[in-house]
N, C-alpha and C positions, 0 to 999 in steps of 0.2 A: 714456501712453496710461492714465491713471486714468479713472475713470467718463466724465468730461467730455470727456476727449481721445479716448476709444473712441467715444462718441456722433458726434464730431465725424468719424472714421475712417468709421463705417459709415454715415454720409450721403453720403459721398464715393466710398467705394470699393465694389466688388462683394465679393459673399460671397466669402472665401476668400482674400482680397488681402492678406492679413498671415500667409501661413503658408507654410511648404515646399508645393509643389503636390503633385499626386498623385506623380508623378516622385519629388519627392524624400523624401516620406514613405514611399512604397512601396520605395525604395532602402534605408533605413534598416530597415524591416522584413525584407527581403529578407536583408541582412547580419545582423541581430540571430539571424533564424532557423538560420541557418549556425552559431551558436554557442552555442545551447541545449543543454543535458546532457539526459538521458532525462528526468528527471523534470520539469524544465521543459517538454517537448515533451508529455508527457502531461498536465500541469497547463493549459497554453496551449490545446492541442487540445481539452480538456474545457470549459474555460469560453469557449472561440470557436466551439463546434459543429463541429471540424473546420477551420476555415479556417485560412489561413496568416498571419500578421502582417501580409503586406503587404496582404493584402484588406481590413484593417480599418483601415489606418495612418491613412486620413483620415476616418475616422467621426467624430472629434469635431470637425471643421470642419463639416460638413453638420447634428450634433446641435445646435450651439450657435447656430443659427439658427433652430430650433423653439421654440414656446414653453417646453417643458420644460427644453430646453437653455440659455435666455438667460442663465442665471446662470452659467454656465461661460466667458462670453466674457473676461473678466479672468484667467482662468487660465492663459492662451496666452502671456503673457508677463511679464517684470518690468519695471519703468521705472527705469533707472539715470540718476538724477538728477545726472549728473556734468559733466563740462567737455570734450567732446569739441572738439577733437582733441588738446587738452592732457594733460588726465588722465581716464582711463576707471576704472570700478569699481561694484562692486555692493555696497549696504547694505542687507540686509534691512528694517531696521526703518524705513530712509527711502523705500525703492522699492518696497516690497509694501505693495500699498493693504489696507484693512480689508476689502474682498472678497476677497483672497487674491489669488496670483500664480502662475505657474508653479513657483515653487521650493516654495512649501508645498501645492501641489496635488499634486506628485510625490509628497511624503511622506504627504499624506494617503489617497491612492489606494492606493498600496502599504499602508499600514495595512489599508485596506479589503478589499485581496484576502486578506489573513491573518485577517479577521474572522468568524469562523464562525454568526456571527448573521444575516449578509447571506444574501441567495437567491442561487444560481447567475447570474443574470441581472444584479444589483447587482455581483458581483464580476466579471463577464464586462466590465459597463462599465468598472468600475475599471482593468481589465488594459488595454483599449481608450485609456482616457484615458493611461495611463502609455505606452503604445505611442506614442501621437501627441505627447505631452509631450517625450518623451526626443529626438524627432526635433526639435520646435519650440525647446527650450531649446540645440541645437547651431547656429540660425541668428543670427548674431551681433545682426541688427538686432531679434529678441525679446528682447533685454536692456538695450534704448535706449530712452530718452525722448526724445531731440531729433528734433524733426520727424515726433512721432508714429510713432516706431520708424522713421524713413524716409519713411513714408507720404506726407508732403507734399513731400519734395524729387523735385520734377519732373525726369523725365531722359528720354532717348530712346534706342531699342534699334533698330539697324539690321537691316533685313530685306531682302536682295535688292536693296539700294541705295536703298532708302526707310526713312528711320527712323522709328519709330513711338513716340508719346508714351506715356509709363507712368510709374511711380515708383521710387525705388532701393529700396524693401522688396520691390516685386514682382520687380525684375531679381534679387534674391538668393533670391527664392524661387522664381521660375520659370524667367525667362531661360537664367540661369546653369547652373542645373542641368539643363533640357531640351537645352541647346546640348550639355553634356558628356554627355549620355544619347543625343544624336543622334534625340530623339525626346519624344512627350508620354504614352505608354501604358505600363501593367504590363511588356510585353516590354521596352522601353527601359528601365526601370528595373531589371529584372532583369540585363540585360546590362549597365549600368552597376555594379550590386552585384558581379558576379563579377569585374571587374576590381580592385574595391576590395579584395574579400576577397583576390584573388591577392598584392595588395599587403599586406594584414594577414598573410598568413601568408609570404610569401617576399621581398617588396619595400620600398618605402620608408616602410611604417607599422610593420612587423616589430618594430623594436627602441624603438618609440613605444608602442604599444597598452598594454604593462604599466601606464604612467604615467597612461594615460588614465583607469584604474580604482583609483586608488591613494588615493583619497578618503576611505575606508573602508567600514564595511558599512551595510545599509538600517536597523541599529538606530541609528544616528546621526539618524535623521528628516530634518530639513532640510539636512544636512551635505554630502552629496553633490552634491543636485540645486544647492547655492548656490556649491558649487567649479565646476559645471558651468558655472554663468551666468558667473561669475566669469572662468572661461576663454574663453567665447566673447565676451564683453563687451570683452574686451582687444583683440579684430581692430577693433572699430569705430575706435580711434585709428590702430592699425597698420596695417590694411589697406581697412576700408570707408569710412572718412572722415579719410585720414591729413592733410589739408590743409582739413578743414572740408566744411561742405555747399554753401557759395555756388559754390565752385569746380566744383562737379557739375551746378548748377541749369541745366537745358536743355540739357545736353552730351549727345553720343552716347557711352554707357559701353560699348558692344558691341565696341570694338576695344581699345587698350591696357587699359582699365580690366579688361575680360573676363580678357584674357590673365594680367594680374598677378593677378587673385582667383580663376580657376577652380580651381588648385590648393588654396586656403584652403576655398573650398567645398565641394570633393571630400573634405577632408580631415575638414572637419565633419560629413559624411555618414558616414565613416568611425567616427568618434568616436562618432557618434549611434546607429550598429547596434550597434557593438562594446560601449558601456556597456548599451545595451539589452538585449543579449543576457545579459551577466554580470549585470545587474540582475535580470533574469527568474530567471536561475539562482538567486541569493542567495533570493528571494522563494520558490522553489519547494524549497529547502533547508529554510527556516524553516517551511515548511509541515509538511514531514516531520517536524522535529524538536518541532513543536507536537503532532503526533498520535502521537509514541512515549513 
């Protein structure tokens, strides 16, 4: 999905077709909100004019289809030019285009949040980008170049006995997540997030979550975002396309494929939310230290 590939996808897919949908992004926002400390709650409430994270989590998708936001389209992904399914991997110099990518964008907007020379609105926009990109980078196909991040892998998704045509990227963005959430609303996302938070606190993610934020501090620039991209990308080989793209083309993926991958999608939402909460806590702490 370099510039030319993005132009291709924009021509054939509806706006928002390659990003966690409302439910996915809102779920990440709800989970992150739970993990904000006091300083981060004050900071985010100030910059978002009292709006919770979930309510603005999809702002970046809307913004990129405006004249002023066109520049941000390539920042929602990184194109791993790897060898799926034999070998997955992200290399920043190889895969991040000259216009930037999600790895450099997270680092950049983190810096902008801490820049006192910027206006409150500019810092608020930086925060909204971070909220969104921490969701996007958790979706494996946002870290893969093959078939425009899965956008040109045509598949079917069964609904009430009638399978509708879609593409694999949209399946990961929406179909799997909305099925997990049993809905397409903020309320459905909030319900899904509560189960994820319970698993982060007392369930299957309890002993895993510390490892999800072990990449270091915000001072490392692209260090953590690159590690998160690597983490997501590995699932392209192991789960998203374990046997390559051709075996999935024109197939209904709402059965066994969904059953196998729903736990991965749910875990990625948990990672995105937990990492976002902790990342914003670090930004708030850096803000406090800077002002003392």
